[in-house]
N, C-alpha and C positions, 0 to 999 in steps of 0.2 A: 368150368362148366359147372353148373349146378347139380348138386346130387340130392334132391329132394327127399325128404324120408316119410315113411309111412308113421313116423315115430312120436315121441313123446309130447309135441305140442298138440297133437290130436288125442292125446291120452293124459290128460292132467294127473290121473291117478298114477302115473309112472314118471314122476318128475326127475329130472336130471339137471344138476346145477355143476358148472365148472369154474372153478377160481384158483387163482395163484396160491401155492403152498406159502410164499412169502419167507421161507426160511431155507437155508442149503440143505440138500438131500444127499445123503450117501447111501448107496447099495452095496452089500458085501455078499459074495458067495464064497464059502470056505474060507474065509479070512481075506480073501482079494477084493479090491475095490474095483467093481464092475461098472458103477455109475456114479458120477457125481454131477449135482446140477444146482443152479440157483434159480432155474427156469422151470421148476416142477409145476405141475397142475394138479390140484385135487378134484376127482369127479364124485360127486354125490349122486348116486342113481337109486331112486325108490327107498326101500328098506336094507339095501345091501350095504356092507361096510365101505367106506370111502376108498376109492383106489388111487394112487399116486400115478401120475404120467410123466415121464421123463423125456425130454428131448431126445431123440435117437442120436443126434450128434453129441450128447453128454454120456452116452454108453460106450464102453471099451469095446470096439468092433472085434478085436482079436478073441472075445469070450464068446462071440456070437456064431452060431449056425442055424440058418433058416432050415425049418422042418416043413413037411408036406402037410401039416395039419392046418385047418381053416375051420373057422365057426362063423356063425351068422347071428347076430343081435338085430332084432327088428327096431330098436331104437338108435342103434351105432351104425350098423352096416356089417361087413364083412371083415373079420380078423385074421391076420397071419399071425404065426408062432415061429420062436427061435428056441433052440437047446443052447444052455449057458454052460461054460466049461471054465474052471480054473484050478490049478494045482493037481491036475490029473484026474478031477473029478467031472462029471456031468450030469445035468438035469434036464431032461427032455421037456419042451414046451414049457419053460420058466417064464417067459414073458411073451407078451402080446401086443400088437399094434392094429390099428384100424387105418391102413394106409390111403384109404378114400372114404373117408367118414360121411355119414349124410351131413347135410348143409347144419342142421342143428346142434351138432357137436364137432363142427370144423374146428374147434380150438385144439383138438386132442391130434389132429393131421400132425405127422411127423414126431409123434411122441408113442412111448411104449410104457406098459405097464407089468411090473413083475409080480409074481405070485408071493404073497407076504410069507407062505409057508415054506417057500423053497429058497428065499433069499433073507438077509438081515436089511431092514429099510431103517435108516436113521434120519429124523428129521429135527433139524436145529442143530 
């Protein structure tokens, strides 16, 4: 089912571009590998720093717990959040995903992004 956006196509001043990272990506939290992917995407949005989106299947599920947090982006849709746990440590709302993104950003469906100040993201 289509999920048309009010989004960035109608607002060229807020451009979004999604491309493959093209290199392996490893995400670590407190030294534990919590995600590893060769299929990560890089989302460039307006003037924000690029965000790395990793397929949810490449995130170690035992480290995740869904939270009740939800946010809305007029350019991507509704985001859901997860707490990340490893080695007895926890960080709330460490990653997010747009489970039903707008058509314009459908490439990130099934992917999640980590806050880079809460984890270590290694590319290459």
